[in-house]
C-alpha positions as CSV (number, residue, x, y, z in Angstrom):
1,X,13.9,16.2,-12.3
2,X,17.1,15.3,-14.2
3,X,18.3,11.3,-13.8
4,X,21.0,12.3,-11.3
5,X,17.9,13.8,-9.0
6,X,15.5,10.7,-9.3
7,X,18.6,8.7,-8.6
8,X,19.2,10.1,-5.4
9,X,15.6,10.0,-4.6
10,X,15.4,6.5,-4.7
11,X,18.7,5.9,-3.3
12,X,16.6,7.8,-0.7
13,X,13.6,5.8,0.0
14,X,15.6,2.2,-1.1
15,X,17.7,2.9,2.7
16,X,14.9,3.9,3.6
17,X,13.6,1.0,3.9
18,X,16.4,-0.9,3.6
19,X,16.7,1.0,8.0
20,X,13.4,0.1,8.2
21,X,11.9,3.3,8.8
22,X,9.2,3.4,5.7
23,X,5.7,2.1,6.5
24,X,4.5,0.3,3.4
25,X,1.9,-0.3,2.8
26,X,-2.5,1.3,3.4
27,X,-2.8,0.6,6.9
28,X,1.6,0.4,8.2
29,X,1.1,3.9,6.4
30,X,-1.9,5.1,8.0
31,X,-0.6,4.2,10.7
32,X,2.4,5.9,11.1
33,X,0.1,9.2,10.5
34,X,-2.2,9.0,13.0
35,X,0.7,8.6,16.2
36,X,2.4,11.0,14.7
37,X,5.9,8.6,13.2
38,X,5.1,10.4,9.6
39,X,7.9,12.3,7.6
40,X,6.5,12.4,4.1
41,X,4.2,10.8,2.6
42,X,4.3,8.7,-0.2
43,X,1.2,8.3,-3.2
44,X,1.4,5.9,-6.5
45,X,0.7,8.8,-9.1
46,X,-1.4,5.7,-10.7
47,X,-3.6,5.1,-7.6
48,X,-7.0,5.9,-7.0
49,X,-8.8,9.5,-6.3
50,X,-9.9,8.1,-3.7
51,X,-6.9,7.2,-1.3
52,X,-4.9,10.0,-3.2
53,X,-7.7,11.9,-1.8
54,X,-7.5,10.2,1.0
55,X,-4.2,10.3,1.5
56,X,-4.3,14.2,1.1
57,X,-6.4,15.6,3.9
58,X,-4.7,13.2,6.0
59,X,-1.1,15.3,4.9
60,X,-2.9,18.5,5.5
61,X,-4.8,17.7,8.8
62,X,-1.9,17.0,9.5
63,X,0.7,18.8,8.5
64,X,2.9,16.5,6.8
65,X,4.3,16.6,2.9
66,X,2.4,15.0,0.3
67,X,4.4,13.2,-2.8
68,X,3.8,11.3,-5.2
69,X,7.0,10.1,-8.7
70,X,6.4,7.0,-9.2
71,X,3.6,4.4,-10.3
72,X,2.6,1.6,-8.2
73,X,5.8,-0.7,-10.4
74,X,8.1,1.6,-9.8
75,X,7.8,2.2,-6.6
76,X,7.4,-1.7,-5.5
77,X,10.7,-2.3,-7.4
78,X,12.3,0.2,-5.8
79,X,11.5,-1.1,-2.2
80,X,11.8,-4.6,-3.6
81,X,7.9,-4.9,-3.9
82,X,5.6,-6.1,-6.7
83,X,3.5,-3.2,-6.8
84,X,3.2,-0.5,-3.9
85,X,0.8,2.6,-4.1
86,X,1.2,4.0,-0.7
87,X,4.6,4.3,2.1
88,X,5.4,7.0,4.9
89,X,9.1,7.4,5.8
90,X,9.4,7.6,9.8
91,X,12.6,9.1,10.1
92,X,13.4,13.1,9.6
93,X,17.1,12.8,7.7
94,X,15.6,10.6,5.7
95,X,12.0,12.9,4.9
96,X,13.6,16.1,4.9
97,X,16.3,14.6,2.8
98,X,13.7,13.0,-0.4
99,X,12.1,16.8,0.4
100,X,15.7,18.9,-0.5
101,X,16.0,16.2,-3.8
102,X,12.1,16.7,-4.9
103,X,11.9,20.2,-4.9
104,X,15.1,20.8,-7.0
């Protein structure tokens, strides 16, 4: 993935956070998934195997795309936190934009 594409993905994730369309943290992310408000699941690349499996299982069961492209500190910095392991995009437009760029 080139730097321009990565920069655009970062911009969309940051914008979704500012717009209140990103459920951050394990509990808020799980809540969004269970309540069918999830359009994209983001899990840090350095999350524990247990966390990765948990979100992977939820993604498969609910048919929600899952991506893992940042470590916990990169992801946290991107959304204005010290670190973050998991988040869910709750807006279809933001999710489609991020997925489209991720799959390029």
